[in-house]
Backbone as a chain_set.jsonl record, in Angstrom:
{"seq": "MKKQITAKRDLSLAPILRFSPTAWAKLLFLRDLGDTEVGGFATSADDDPLFVEDFHLIRQTCTSVTVRFEDQAVADYFDSRVDDGLKPSNFGRIWIHTHPGSSAEPSWTDERTFARVFGCTDWAVMFIIARNGQTYARLRFSVGPSAALVVPMALDFSRDFASSDFAAWDEEYQACVHPEPELPPAKTRLAQGRFDEAFPERSITDSWPEHWDDWLIDSDQVHNPEDPLYDI", "coords": {"N": [[209.81, -240.187, 102.675], [209.106, -236.161, 101.695], [206.674, -234.666, 103.259], [203.949, -233.002, 101.407], [202.323, -229.847, 102.251], [199.162, -228.849, 101.878], [198.208, -225.306, 101.55], [195.055, -224.344, 102.853], [192.202, -222.333, 102.071], [190.689, -219.612, 103.391], [187.363, -219.353, 103.612], [186.328, -217.876, 104.582], [186.975, -215.299, 104.283], [186.721, -214.167, 102.423], [185.52, -211.485, 100.354], [182.157, -210.659, 100.195], [178.824, -209.481, 98.992], [176.475, -207.958, 100.26], [173.082, -207.624, 101.358], [170.396, -205.794, 102.549], [167.489, -207.296, 103.025], [165.021, -205.188, 102.326], [166.627, -203.54, 101.479], [167.035, -204.779, 99.288], [164.412, -205.74, 98.268], [163.179, -203.592, 97.611], [164.817, -202.79, 95.327], [164.666, -204.857, 93.227], [161.934, -204.543, 93.145], [161.985, -202.006, 91.64], [163.711, -202.507, 89.645], [161.422, -203.793, 88.375], [158.96, -202.253, 87.113], [158.764, -200.941, 84.702], [160.31, -200.997, 81.196], [162.6, -200.289, 81.199], [166.384, -199.89, 81.171], [167.103, -199.97, 84.855], [169.096, -197.322, 87.217], [171.424, -196.449, 89.896], [172.559, -195.551, 93.248], [173.52, -197.388, 96.076], [173.478, -197.142, 99.786], [175.557, -197.96, 102.017], [176.974, -199.316, 105.109], [178.078, -197.862, 107.6], [180.146, -198.815, 109.192], [180.318, -201.184, 107.639], [181.545, -201.589, 104.32], [180.402, -203.269, 102.425], [177.97, -203.925, 102.942], [174.278, -203.638, 101.867], [172.208, -200.828, 102.697], [170.472, -199.578, 101.718], [168.51, -198.387, 98.39], [169.568, -195.844, 95.952], [167.964, -194.124, 93.754], [168.72, -191.897, 90.955], [167.928, -189.222, 88.993], [167.292, -189.761, 85.962], [167.611, -190.739, 82.411], [165.955, -193.23, 80.18], [166.796, -196.432, 78.118], [166.144, -199.043, 77.215], [168.636, -200.478, 77.094], [170.349, -198.723, 78.066], [171.549, -195.967, 80.309], [171.244, -192.632, 81.369], [172.486, -190.524, 83.99], [171.438, -187.068, 85.031], [173.063, -184.242, 85.316], [172.568, -182.599, 87.222], [171.138, -183.472, 89.061], [172.701, -185.343, 89.69], [174.601, -184.401, 90.792], [172.851, -182.895, 93.354], [172.273, -185.014, 94.541], [174.604, -185.94, 95.926], [175.422, -183.933, 97.241], [173.021, -183.61, 99.506], [173.398, -186.467, 100.476], [175.542, -185.7, 101.583], [174.933, -183.443, 103.456], [173.405, -185.173, 105.322], [175.584, -185.949, 106.4], [177.35, -188.614, 105.472], [179.968, -189.747, 104.032], [181.308, -189.942, 101.173], [182.35, -193.177, 100.48], [180.176, -194.25, 101.858], [177.974, -193.626, 100.094], [178.615, -193.478, 97.295], [180.191, -195.708, 96.078], [179.156, -198.006, 95.305], [178.035, -198.959, 92.947], [174.929, -199.317, 90.853], [172.832, -200.793, 88.36], [170.183, -202.485, 86.232], [169.264, -205.053, 84.143], [166.843, -205.257, 81.407], [167.006, -207.875, 79.573], [168.058, -211.094, 79.921], [170.344, -211.526, 80.888], [173.263, -210.581, 82.93], [175.329, -210.062, 82.598], [178.024, -207.438, 82.147], [177.511, -204.896, 79.56], [179.818, -203.036, 76.911], [179.423, -200.762, 77.239], [179.133, -201.103, 80.154], [181.676, -201.696, 81.059], [183.164, -199.706, 79.943], [182.05, -197.476, 81.744], [182.492, -198.236, 84.743], [184.881, -198.17, 84.686], [186.047, -195.542, 83.825], [184.946, -194.336, 85.154], [184.744, -194.742, 88.045], [187.581, -194.851, 88.022], [189.163, -193.6, 89.885], [189.342, -194.044, 92.142], [189.145, -195.708, 96.036], [187.866, -198.226, 96.128], [185.577, -199.933, 94.685], [182.446, -200.995, 93.423], [180.689, -202.404, 90.857], [177.174, -204.086, 90.5], [174.73, -205.626, 89.049], [171.446, -206.395, 87.769], [169.594, -208.287, 86.554], [166.567, -209.23, 84.719], [165.414, -211.789, 84.793], [166.624, -212.265, 87.33], [169.004, -212.785, 87.496], [172.38, -212.628, 88.42], [175.256, -210.197, 89.339], [178.265, -209.383, 90.302], [180.842, -206.84, 90.729], [183.773, -206.251, 92.369], [186.285, -203.903, 92.677], [189.392, -202.292, 93.597], [192.158, -199.957, 94.165], [193.946, -199.731, 96.169], [197.598, -200.587, 96.968], [198.235, -203.135, 95.122], [196.377, -202.974, 92.719], [193.172, -204.667, 91.879], [190.39, -206.136, 90.524], [187.667, -208.389, 90.876], [185.491, -210.537, 90.494], [182.647, -210.973, 92.584], [180.884, -212.96, 95.465], [176.652, -212.467, 96.432], [174.225, -211.494, 98.628], [171.777, -211.925, 100.998], [170.824, -210.29, 103.704], [170.123, -211.077, 106.743], [170.295, -210.285, 109.295], [171.223, -208.018, 110.901], [169.007, -205.267, 111.877], [165.584, -204.382, 110.027], [163.902, -202.091, 107.706], [160.258, -202.106, 107.036], [158.721, -202.923, 103.648], [157.342, -200.255, 101.115], [156.37, -199.913, 99.228], [154.622, -197.493, 98.154], [156.142, -195.42, 98.328], [158.342, -195.972, 96.952], [157.575, -196.132, 94.776], [156.652, -193.585, 94.163], [159.694, -192.28, 94.112], [160.512, -193.861, 91.71], [158.972, -192.9, 89.527], [159.549, -190.053, 89.728], [162.128, -190.094, 89.125], [163.157, -191.849, 86.846], [162.763, -191.279, 83.277], [161.687, -192.278, 80.294], [163.331, -192.955, 77.497], [162.774, -192.239, 73.839], [162.728, -194.537, 72.083], [165.466, -195.545, 69.486], [165.717, -196.591, 66.211], [166.994, -199.297, 64.297], [170.854, -198.77, 63.836], [171.775, -199.465, 60.508], [169.116, -198.646, 60.134], [169.217, -196.421, 60.528], [171.228, -194.985, 59.511], [170.294, -195.565, 55.941], [168.232, -194.15, 56.061], [169.252, -191.354, 55.8], [170.228, -190.223, 58.041], [172.354, -189.256, 59.651], [173.575, -188.188, 61.78], [172.461, -189.086, 63.902], [173.151, -192.041, 63.851], [174.656, -193.27, 64.981], [174.31, -192.417, 67.742], [176.484, -191.405, 71.158], [175.631, -192.872, 73.598], [175.816, -193.14, 76.998], [176.225, -193.547, 80.036], [177.983, -191.96, 81.444], [178.237, -190.081, 80.054], [176.989, -187.338, 81.142], [177.474, -186.489, 82.926], [178.981, -185.089, 85.865], [181.606, -182.529, 85.755], [183.421, -182.657, 87.905], [183.489, -185.336, 88.985], [184.952, -187.275, 89.819], [186.673, -185.723, 91.648], [184.275, -186.275, 93.649], [184.157, -188.388, 94.285], [186.931, -189.324, 95.23], [187.828, -190.804, 98.528], [187.571, -189.616, 101.376], [188.016, -188.416, 105.026], [187.764, -185.749, 105.509], [184.607, -183.639, 105.008], [182.951, -182.551, 101.992], [182.813, -178.607, 101.8], [179.854, -177.785, 100.666], [179.639, -174.818, 99.58], [182.037, -174.825, 98.265], [184.685, -174.461, 95.321], [184.205, -177.776, 93.98], [181.879, -178.231, 93.714], [180.879, -176.964, 92.208], [179.248, -176.944, 89.262]], "CA": [[209.007, -238.519, 101.879], [208.813, -235.176, 102.433], [205.044, -234.524, 102.824], [203.564, -231.446, 100.588], [201.166, -229.545, 102.809], [198.352, -227.616, 100.615], [197.572, -224.285, 102.2], [193.518, -224.531, 102.868], [191.745, -220.977, 102.021], [189.493, -219.494, 104.613], [186.369, -218.853, 102.184], [185.382, -216.882, 105.66], [187.483, -214.035, 104.288], [186.615, -213.474, 100.899], [184.377, -210.353, 100.32], [180.376, -210.801, 99.665], [178.25, -208.171, 98.622], [175.185, -208.295, 101.277], [171.945, -206.804, 101.362], [169.476, -206.199, 103.868], [165.838, -207.337, 102.945], [164.398, -204.322, 102.693], [167.253, -202.616, 100.174], [166.985, -206.445, 98.094], [163.139, -205.275, 97.372], [163.5, -202.22, 96.762], [165.384, -203.018, 94.031], [163.504, -205.701, 92.967], [161.025, -203.486, 93.02], [162.083, -201.108, 90.975], [163.322, -203.364, 88.258], [160.083, -204.683, 87.648], [158.474, -201.466, 87.182], [159.554, -200.669, 83.649], [161.262, -202.258, 80.59], [163.816, -199.822, 80.628], [167.175, -200.331, 82.549], [167.02, -198.194, 85.991], [170.23, -197.471, 88.186], [171.566, -195.693, 91.512], [173.239, -196.022, 94.002], [173.493, -198.23, 97.399], [173.61, -196.5, 100.552], [176.142, -199.255, 102.485], [177.021, -199.203, 106.253], [179.569, -197.728, 108.137], [180.826, -200.179, 109.501], [180.645, -202.897, 106.773], [180.924, -201.053, 103.225], [179.839, -203.801, 101.421], [176.416, -204.183, 103.472], [173.962, -202.724, 101.404], [171.527, -200.634, 103.357], [169.375, -198.628, 100.811], [169.335, -197.741, 97.13], [168.709, -194.881, 95.424], [167.543, -194.06, 92.011], [168.968, -190.662, 90.492], [167.12, -188.897, 88.314], [167.892, -190.336, 84.635], [167.059, -190.874, 80.867], [167.4, -194.578, 79.742], [166.306, -196.796, 77.324], [166.252, -201.042, 77.61], [170.304, -200.952, 76.84], [171.102, -197.521, 78.468], [171.126, -194.9, 81.872], [171.8, -191.253, 81.418], [172.097, -189.93, 85.011], [171.261, -185.433, 84.893], [174.067, -183.656, 85.692], [172.031, -181.839, 88.947], [170.682, -184.913, 89.633], [173.839, -186.472, 90.795], [174.746, -182.838, 92.359], [171.801, -182.885, 94.269], [172.731, -186.424, 95.437], [175.807, -185.837, 96.425], [174.844, -182.84, 98.435], [171.815, -184.343, 100.217], [174.115, -187.014, 101.261], [176.823, -185.17, 102.404], [174.145, -182.836, 104.475], [172.713, -186.052, 106.7], [176.404, -186.507, 107.238], [177.983, -189.354, 104.698], [180.81, -189.775, 103.122], [181.452, -190.927, 99.37], [182.457, -194.122, 101.249], [178.832, -194.858, 102.107], [176.924, -193.678, 98.995], [179.37, -193.388, 96.193], [180.965, -196.364, 96.261], [178.252, -199.386, 94.649], [176.907, -198.398, 91.422], [173.977, -200.06, 90.885], [171.914, -200.688, 87.361], [169.126, -203.456, 85.912], [169.107, -205.135, 83.066], [166.13, -205.765, 81.324], [167.306, -209.096, 79.33], [167.897, -212.032, 80.951], [171.901, -211.292, 81.257], [173.398, -209.71, 83.951], [176.968, -209.523, 82.147], [178.374, -205.933, 81.971], [178.305, -204.597, 78.407], [181.002, -202.886, 76.973], [179.442, -198.956, 77.651], [178.986, -200.414, 81.727], [183.053, -201.514, 81.5], [184.191, -198.626, 80.241], [181.853, -196.243, 82.485], [183.566, -198.349, 85.418], [186.664, -197.803, 84.817], [186.225, -194.096, 83.541], [183.857, -193.194, 86.538], [184.887, -195.325, 89.608], [189.198, -195.621, 88.631], [189.925, -193.117, 90.673], [188.747, -194.495, 93.731], [190.135, -196.671, 96.64], [187.56, -199.352, 95.884], [183.98, -199.471, 93.913], [181.075, -201.918, 93.449], [179.242, -202.558, 89.897], [176.474, -204.29, 90.644], [173.682, -205.749, 87.663], [170.823, -207.815, 88.24], [168.772, -209.247, 85.646], [165.054, -208.989, 84.824], [165.353, -213.351, 85.339], [167.22, -212.55, 88.534], [170.746, -213.084, 87.114], [173.175, -211.09, 89.105], [176.684, -209.747, 88.08], [179.177, -208.699, 91.036], [182.234, -207.175, 90.392], [184.608, -205.134, 93.417], [187.379, -203.813, 92.069], [190.45, -201.442, 93.968], [193.254, -199.541, 94.264], [195.098, -199.602, 96.944], [198.308, -201.329, 97.218], [198.212, -203.391, 94.04], [195.439, -202.543, 91.619], [192.615, -205.653, 91.211], [189.35, -206.502, 90.825], [187.121, -209.65, 91.582], [183.182, -211.018, 90.584], [182.33, -211.688, 94.226], [178.625, -213.178, 95.418], [176.155, -211.574, 96.15], [173.736, -212.844, 99.681], [170.592, -211.607, 101.667], [171.699, -210.663, 105.119], [168.987, -211.16, 108.212], [171.113, -210.351, 110.666], [170.791, -206.746, 110.963], [167.331, -204.561, 111.958], [166.064, -203.851, 108.768], [162.688, -201.513, 107.726], [159.411, -202.975, 105.923], [158.136, -202.898, 102.325], [157.267, -198.909, 101.246], [155.883, -200.121, 97.814], [153.882, -196.244, 97.799], [157.188, -194.62, 98.474], [159.281, -196.946, 95.835], [156.619, -196.108, 93.534], [156.792, -192.17, 94.201], [160.436, -192.089, 93.91], [160.325, -193.977, 90.479], [158.022, -191.889, 88.456], [160.204, -188.878, 89.864], [163.504, -189.895, 88.539], [163.261, -192.556, 85.524], [162.312, -191.319, 82.303], [162.013, -193.574, 79.106], [163.696, -192.53, 76.179], [161.832, -192.995, 72.724], [163.912, -196.183, 71.418], [166.201, -195.215, 67.913], [165.312, -197.586, 64.987], [168.702, -199.847, 64.082], [171.754, -197.857, 63.343], [171.551, -199.637, 59.851], [168.043, -198.216, 59.364], [168.879, -194.66, 60.848], [171.579, -195.009, 57.867], [169.598, -195.922, 54.929], [167.533, -192.94, 56.051], [170.351, -190.564, 55.632], [170.286, -189.663, 59.528], [174.017, -190.113, 59.83], [173.721, -187.395, 62.899], [171.54, -189.993, 64.83], [173.172, -193.94, 63.553], [175.906, -193.964, 66.042], [174.875, -191.832, 69.016], [177.644, -191.93, 72.038], [174.213, -192.889, 74.881], [176.302, -193.294, 77.974], [175.831, -193.366, 81.817], [178.827, -191.084, 81.68], [178.379, -188.409, 79.098], [176.285, -186.325, 81.6], [178.179, -186.539, 84.741], [179.94, -183.718, 86.417], [182.995, -182.439, 85.25], [184.001, -182.721, 88.892], [182.981, -186.363, 89.592], [186.243, -187.913, 90.483], [186.419, -185.474, 93.01], [183.617, -186.671, 94.666], [184.141, -189.491, 94.311], [187.239, -189.665, 96.411], [187.621, -190.914, 99.905], [188.317, -188.341, 102.654], [187.886, -187.833, 106.144], [186.434, -184.093, 105.654], [183.556, -183.538, 104.073], [183.056, -181.364, 101.879], [182.387, -177.647, 101.834], [178.971, -177.286, 99.589], [179.871, -173.821, 99.018], [183.999, -175.212, 97.718], [184.512, -174.807, 93.772], [184.318, -178.801, 93.53], [180.165, -178.471, 93.257], [180.347, -175.653, 90.522], [179.182, -177.711, 87.812]], "C": [[208.342, -237.371, 102.106], [206.979, -235.206, 102.055], [204.909, -232.911, 102.887], [202.29, -231.51, 102.053], [201.273, -228.54, 102.013], [197.737, -226.374, 102.095], [195.77, -224.304, 101.756], [193.131, -221.951, 103.041], [190.523, -220.809, 102.768], [188.28, -218.538, 103.765], [185.81, -217.889, 103.364], [185.721, -215.519, 105.28], [186.8, -213.296, 103.363], [184.885, -212.742, 100.693], [183.26, -210.881, 99.9], [179.917, -209.357, 99.448], [177.032, -208.29, 99.065], [174.434, -207.512, 101.542], [171.039, -206.63, 102.18], [167.733, -206.824, 103.001], [164.699, -206.323, 102.337], [165.366, -203.272, 100.925], [167.174, -203.665, 98.955], [165.112, -205.81, 97.865], [162.687, -203.896, 97.062], [163.662, -202.354, 95.645], [165.062, -203.926, 92.958], [162.11, -204.797, 92.279], [160.847, -202.78, 91.576], [162.824, -201.344, 89.683], [162.471, -203.528, 87.398], [159.271, -203.214, 87.432], [158.263, -200.972, 85.902], [159.872, -201.527, 82.544], [162.373, -201.573, 80.304], [164.745, -200.423, 81.885], [166.926, -198.616, 83.839], [168.996, -198.28, 86.479], [169.992, -196.182, 88.889], [172.873, -195.967, 92.006], [173.207, -197.074, 95.602], [174.299, -197.055, 98.696], [174.585, -197.615, 101.576], [176.722, -198.534, 104.132], [178.437, -199.179, 106.798], [180.405, -198.217, 108.54], [181.145, -201.208, 109.098], [179.903, -202.268, 105.503], [180.104, -201.757, 102.222], [178.574, -204.727, 101.762], [175.414, -203.201, 102.954], [172.164, -202.431, 102.194], [169.95, -200.219, 102.871], [169.854, -198.339, 99.174], [168.543, -196.766, 96.847], [168.171, -194.175, 94.161], [168.2, -192.448, 91.761], [168.118, -190.561, 89.216], [167.813, -189.136, 86.71], [166.752, -190.53, 83.384], [166.889, -192.158, 80.309], [166.524, -195.147, 79.064], [166.922, -198.244, 77.537], [168.184, -200.96, 77.616], [171.215, -199.521, 77.617], [170.68, -196.253, 79.93], [171.571, -193.714, 81.544], [171.341, -190.528, 82.801], [172.156, -188.57, 84.379], [172.403, -185.14, 85.554], [173.75, -182.987, 87.29], [171.364, -182.508, 89.877], [171.662, -185.408, 90.749], [174.884, -185.241, 91.846], [174.261, -182.991, 93.759], [172.163, -184.024, 95.233], [173.485, -186.254, 96.64], [175.593, -184.867, 97.473], [173.984, -183.075, 99.298], [172.433, -185.464, 100.904], [174.791, -186.506, 102.317], [176.176, -184.555, 104.05], [173.434, -184.107, 105.43], [174.437, -186.658, 106.807], [176.983, -187.499, 106.469], [179.025, -189.106, 104.293], [180.841, -190.47, 102.188], [181.64, -192.024, 99.693], [181.229, -195.048, 100.921], [178.268, -194.654, 101.238], [177.499, -193.647, 97.983], [179.953, -194.651, 95.768], [180.059, -197.502, 94.898], [177.743, -198.612, 93.843], [175.904, -199.676, 91.437], [173.16, -200.427, 89.76], [171.151, -201.896, 87.227], [169.6, -204.079, 84.469], [168.053, -205.803, 82.639], [165.774, -207.148, 80.684], [167.612, -210.02, 80.767], [169.318, -212.154, 81.131], [172.328, -210.702, 82.018], [174.764, -209.274, 83.848], [176.919, -208.209, 81.785], [178.304, -205.781, 80.433], [179.252, -203.685, 78.452], [180.734, -201.559, 77.686], [179.19, -199.574, 79.595], [180.695, -200.855, 81.989], [183.857, -200.551, 81.477], [183.707, -197.256, 81.377], [182.584, -196.57, 83.83], [184.368, -198.382, 85.68], [186.633, -196.675, 84.821], [185.316, -193.202, 84.982], [184.714, -193.804, 87.871], [186.294, -195.635, 89.444], [189.942, -195.087, 89.137], [189.557, -193.556, 92.059], [189.783, -195.558, 94.39], [189.907, -198.394, 96.425], [185.779, -199.022, 95.025], [183.831, -200.915, 93.783], [180.382, -201.436, 91.827], [179.065, -203.676, 90.268], [175.011, -204.114, 89.687], [172.793, -206.496, 88.317], [169.702, -207.234, 86.768], [167.55, -209.085, 85.364], [164.931, -210.778, 85.067], [165.898, -213.232, 86.76], [168.805, -213.01, 88.528], [171.253, -211.965, 87.693], [174.675, -211.316, 88.727], [177.044, -208.922, 89.919], [180.318, -208.276, 90.86], [183.213, -206.106, 91.562], [186.119, -205.115, 92.627], [188.406, -202.46, 93.007], [191.877, -201.05, 93.832], [194.195, -199.087, 95.116], [195.681, -200.89, 97.23], [198.003, -201.287, 95.053], [197.152, -203.891, 93.461], [194.848, -204.028, 91.461], [191.517, -205.363, 90.818], [189.163, -208.35, 90.856], [186.022, -209.69, 91.083], [183.698, -211.553, 92.196], [181.03, -212.159, 94.596], [178.251, -212.457, 95.79], [174.758, -212.405, 97.85], [173.007, -211.638, 99.963], [171.46, -211.441, 102.842], [170.709, -210.05, 105.792], [169.548, -210.819, 109.297], [171.922, -209.107, 111.575], [169.226, -206.261, 110.869], [166.669, -204.165, 109.926], [164.173, -203.083, 108.787], [161.777, -202.544, 106.73], [159.553, -202.151, 104.954], [157.874, -201.185, 102.382], [157.066, -199.229, 99.465], [155.518, -198.128, 97.0], [155.603, -195.596, 96.893], [158.118, -194.769, 97.462], [158.777, -196.16, 94.898], [156.772, -194.147, 92.948], [158.254, -191.791, 93.712], [160.924, -192.681, 92.065], [159.912, -192.903, 89.324], [158.99, -190.579, 88.846], [161.608, -188.851, 89.225], [164.084, -190.749, 87.417], [162.362, -192.008, 84.497], [162.565, -191.509, 81.011], [162.28, -192.751, 78.589], [163.183, -192.841, 74.77], [163.045, -193.936, 72.172], [164.273, -195.72, 69.664], [165.785, -196.575, 66.883], [167.199, -197.874, 65.234], [169.598, -198.749, 63.281], [171.668, -198.054, 61.725], [170.049, -198.437, 59.299], [168.079, -196.882, 59.135], [169.921, -194.247, 59.086], [171.17, -194.79, 56.588], [168.609, -194.592, 54.764], [167.776, -191.769, 55.828], [170.086, -189.812, 56.579], [171.062, -190.074, 60.133], [174.229, -189.554, 61.604], [173.289, -188.734, 64.129], [172.677, -191.816, 64.369], [174.014, -193.935, 64.642], [175.95, -193.193, 67.171], [176.177, -192.124, 70.473], [176.524, -191.443, 73.044], [175.578, -193.455, 75.847], [176.294, -193.38, 79.353], [176.514, -191.959, 82.427], [178.77, -189.513, 80.909], [177.897, -186.827, 79.491], [176.804, -186.193, 82.737], [178.846, -185.673, 85.087], [180.809, -183.81, 86.092], [183.732, -182.829, 86.56], [183.812, -184.394, 90.116], [183.231, -187.044, 89.899], [186.286, -187.239, 91.412], [185.81, -185.884, 94.174], [183.576, -187.733, 94.991], [185.669, -190.55, 95.598], [187.412, -189.458, 97.884], [188.42, -190.156, 100.867], [186.93, -188.436, 104.03], [186.745, -186.803, 106.479], [185.607, -184.132, 104.521], [183.544, -182.353, 103.49], [182.208, -179.951, 101.896], [180.778, -177.706, 100.725], [178.81, -176.064, 98.59], [181.449, -174.064, 98.28], [183.122, -175.355, 96.028], [183.944, -175.961, 93.04], [182.668, -178.903, 93.291], [180.31, -177.349, 92.443], [180.535, -176.411, 89.611], [178.473, -176.911, 86.696]], "O": [[207.216, -237.349, 102.604], [206.324, -235.578, 101.082], [205.309, -232.026, 103.644], [201.696, -232.434, 102.609], [202.149, -227.797, 101.571], [197.127, -226.588, 103.143], [195.338, -224.282, 100.604], [193.548, -220.964, 103.647], [189.567, -221.583, 102.816], [188.35, -217.358, 103.421], [184.865, -217.15, 103.09], [185.057, -214.579, 105.718], [186.39, -212.138, 103.433], [183.734, -213.165, 100.803], [183.429, -211.755, 99.049], [180.546, -208.327, 99.694], [176.272, -208.795, 98.239], [174.883, -206.478, 102.038], [170.79, -207.701, 102.734], [167.182, -205.954, 102.325], [163.611, -206.735, 101.934], [164.942, -202.71, 99.916], [167.256, -203.302, 97.782], [165.01, -205.386, 96.713], [161.872, -203.427, 96.267], [162.779, -202.092, 94.829], [165.253, -203.597, 91.788], [161.63, -204.616, 91.16], [159.974, -202.906, 90.718], [162.673, -200.585, 88.726], [162.508, -203.482, 86.169], [158.429, -203.509, 88.281], [157.212, -200.332, 85.949], [159.777, -202.74, 82.726], [163.141, -201.932, 79.411], [164.432, -201.012, 82.919], [166.758, -197.397, 83.827], [169.842, -199.095, 86.112], [169.137, -195.301, 88.795], [173.891, -196.416, 91.479], [171.999, -197.2, 95.805], [175.322, -196.386, 98.552], [173.713, -198.379, 101.991], [176.849, -197.314, 104.237], [179.431, -199.892, 106.661], [181.561, -198.005, 108.176], [181.877, -202.058, 109.605], [178.693, -202.204, 105.286], [179.348, -201.234, 101.404], [178.207, -205.772, 101.226], [175.468, -202.044, 103.371], [171.247, -203.248, 102.283], [168.829, -200.407, 103.342], [170.994, -198.144, 98.752], [167.366, -196.595, 97.164], [168.542, -193.04, 94.46], [168.018, -191.771, 92.773], [167.703, -191.506, 88.546], [168.885, -188.592, 86.447], [165.522, -190.485, 83.407], [167.942, -192.426, 79.73], [165.387, -194.681, 79.134], [168.052, -198.459, 77.975], [168.765, -201.664, 78.443], [172.438, -199.4, 77.67], [169.552, -195.905, 80.28], [172.783, -193.836, 81.366], [170.223, -190.03, 82.926], [172.763, -188.509, 83.31], [172.727, -185.904, 86.462], [174.532, -182.927, 88.239], [171.085, -182.278, 91.053], [171.586, -185.706, 91.941], [175.49, -185.23, 92.917], [174.84, -183.141, 94.835], [172.307, -183.928, 96.452], [173.213, -186.357, 97.836], [175.63, -185.241, 98.646], [174.359, -182.477, 100.307], [172.049, -185.563, 102.069], [174.717, -186.729, 103.525], [176.525, -184.849, 105.193], [172.856, -183.666, 106.423], [174.579, -187.786, 107.279], [178.024, -187.349, 107.109], [179.154, -187.897, 104.099], [180.437, -191.632, 102.234], [180.772, -192.573, 99.015], [181.125, -196.037, 100.196], [177.561, -195.65, 101.085], [176.604, -193.897, 97.177], [180.324, -194.462, 94.609], [180.472, -197.619, 93.744], [177.036, -197.636, 94.098], [176.126, -200.773, 91.95], [172.079, -200.435, 90.348], [171.363, -202.628, 88.194], [170.353, -203.406, 83.765], [167.897, -206.912, 83.148], [164.701, -207.696, 80.939], [167.491, -209.823, 81.976], [169.547, -213.218, 81.706], [171.622, -209.694, 82.038], [175.341, -208.468, 84.578], [175.949, -207.755, 81.178], [179.064, -206.557, 79.853], [179.706, -203.316, 79.535], [181.504, -201.148, 78.554], [179.07, -198.662, 80.413], [181.158, -200.437, 83.05], [184.791, -200.268, 82.227], [184.453, -196.364, 81.781], [183.264, -195.664, 84.312], [184.822, -198.597, 86.803], [187.179, -196.228, 85.829], [185.192, -192.074, 85.457], [185.294, -193.006, 88.607], [186.747, -196.452, 90.245], [191.126, -195.417, 89.205], [189.759, -192.782, 92.995], [190.752, -196.104, 93.863], [190.692, -199.343, 96.447], [185.135, -197.975, 94.951], [184.672, -201.799, 93.943], [179.739, -200.404, 91.637], [179.988, -204.463, 90.476], [174.354, -203.084, 89.535], [173.102, -207.193, 89.284], [169.308, -206.162, 86.31], [167.225, -208.368, 86.311], [163.961, -210.953, 85.804], [165.609, -214.192, 87.474], [169.511, -213.463, 89.429], [170.887, -210.792, 87.628], [175.181, -212.229, 88.074], [176.293, -208.165, 90.534], [181.158, -209.172, 90.78], [183.127, -204.925, 91.227], [186.8, -206.031, 92.166], [187.757, -201.416, 92.935], [192.705, -201.846, 93.39], [195.07, -198.25, 94.897], [195.093, -201.92, 97.56], [197.782, -200.427, 94.2], [196.87, -205.084, 93.569], [195.65, -204.836, 90.991], [191.386, -204.15, 90.652], [190.013, -209.24, 90.859], [185.382, -208.65, 91.239], [184.635, -212.185, 92.682], [180.058, -211.71, 93.988], [178.926, -211.429, 95.833], [174.557, -213.612, 97.98], [173.292, -210.544, 99.476], [172.48, -212.087, 103.082], [170.362, -208.877, 105.647], [169.064, -211.222, 110.355], [172.774, -209.152, 112.462], [168.401, -206.692, 110.063], [167.33, -203.804, 108.952], [163.344, -203.424, 109.631], [162.199, -203.412, 105.966], [160.145, -201.072, 104.97], [158.11, -200.639, 103.46], [157.747, -198.635, 98.629], [155.908, -197.648, 95.936], [156.001, -195.431, 95.74], [158.72, -193.775, 97.054], [159.528, -195.491, 94.188], [156.925, -193.661, 91.827], [158.226, -190.929, 92.834], [161.58, -191.949, 91.323], [160.591, -192.308, 88.487], [159.161, -189.958, 87.797], [162.163, -187.815, 88.859], [165.228, -190.554, 87.006], [161.161, -192.187, 84.699], [163.562, -190.999, 80.5], [161.776, -191.657, 78.841], [163.216, -194.057, 74.583], [164.219, -193.626, 71.974], [163.401, -195.609, 68.802], [165.599, -197.629, 67.492], [168.118, -197.289, 65.808], [169.201, -198.042, 62.355], [171.482, -196.962, 61.187], [170.052, -197.662, 58.342], [167.523, -196.207, 58.269], [169.596, -193.63, 58.071], [171.65, -193.812, 56.014], [168.276, -194.094, 53.689], [166.858, -190.971, 55.637], [169.689, -188.681, 56.299], [170.966, -190.957, 60.984], [174.809, -190.205, 62.473], [174.001, -189.074, 65.074], [172.44, -192.676, 65.218], [173.927, -194.97, 65.302], [177.012, -193.026, 67.771], [176.649, -193.258, 70.554], [176.326, -190.272, 73.369], [176.342, -194.237, 75.282], [176.866, -192.291, 79.392], [176.103, -191.184, 83.291], [179.13, -188.365, 81.169], [178.07, -185.751, 78.92], [176.169, -185.545, 83.569], [179.631, -185.412, 84.176], [181.287, -184.935, 85.944], [184.798, -183.401, 86.336], [183.927, -184.54, 91.333], [182.45, -187.86, 90.389], [185.957, -187.852, 92.428], [186.294, -185.939, 95.305], [182.97, -188.116, 95.992], [185.63, -191.574, 96.28], [187.246, -188.385, 98.464], [189.637, -190.13, 101.047], [185.7, -188.488, 104.039], [185.685, -186.771, 107.104], [185.843, -184.546, 103.386], [183.92, -181.303, 104.01], [180.985, -180.051, 101.998], [181.224, -177.576, 99.585], [178.277, -176.01, 97.481], [181.849, -173.066, 97.681], [182.059, -175.809, 95.606], [183.369, -175.823, 91.96], [182.305, -179.829, 92.566], [179.217, -176.939, 92.052], [181.624, -176.665, 89.096], [178.365, -177.39, 85.566]]}, "num_chains": 1, "name": "protein.A"}
């Protein structure tokens, strides 16, 4: 009888989204400061794009189910990161946001945002963390055959990391996060004749700059802030 050979998968090669202890502590701290979602971007290591070194909030208007980044805030964030000598692949690939509830599963709006805003990039990650600690991470890439896969996350203590800075993190939260008054349910607004407010389109992508896709394109050349690309 011919012996059957079964190939074993080397799990050490599987991608894992890893956080430095400082970045993870900051994310948890910002998640728990209010009752709304909060969102921002991770800064990843130049030699290890799935290692999160820091997390940055963007000025935003939020509810318990939505996050809207301000136009100018996104532009300022990208300009400042480029001025620091970073490339989009270091600061604009890993999108992180929180869910105040118990589920970290992406919503329809999350899925639409991830597809629309990050669909042009060679790779990107959507990471969600819920209030109870449940997490969800999905890596998608467009190099070669397009694919997406759910990946695990882990804390990585193998590199140097900074101490916590609760005062600075709180200051960042107060400067960036602006809760939006919750609207009554759609049925109530319809009954009240508020048809223009019944089904508002509230998505993270609604207010992102026109040239967002261009900013996310990976390039070894740093964009010049004087380039029309930055005129929004």
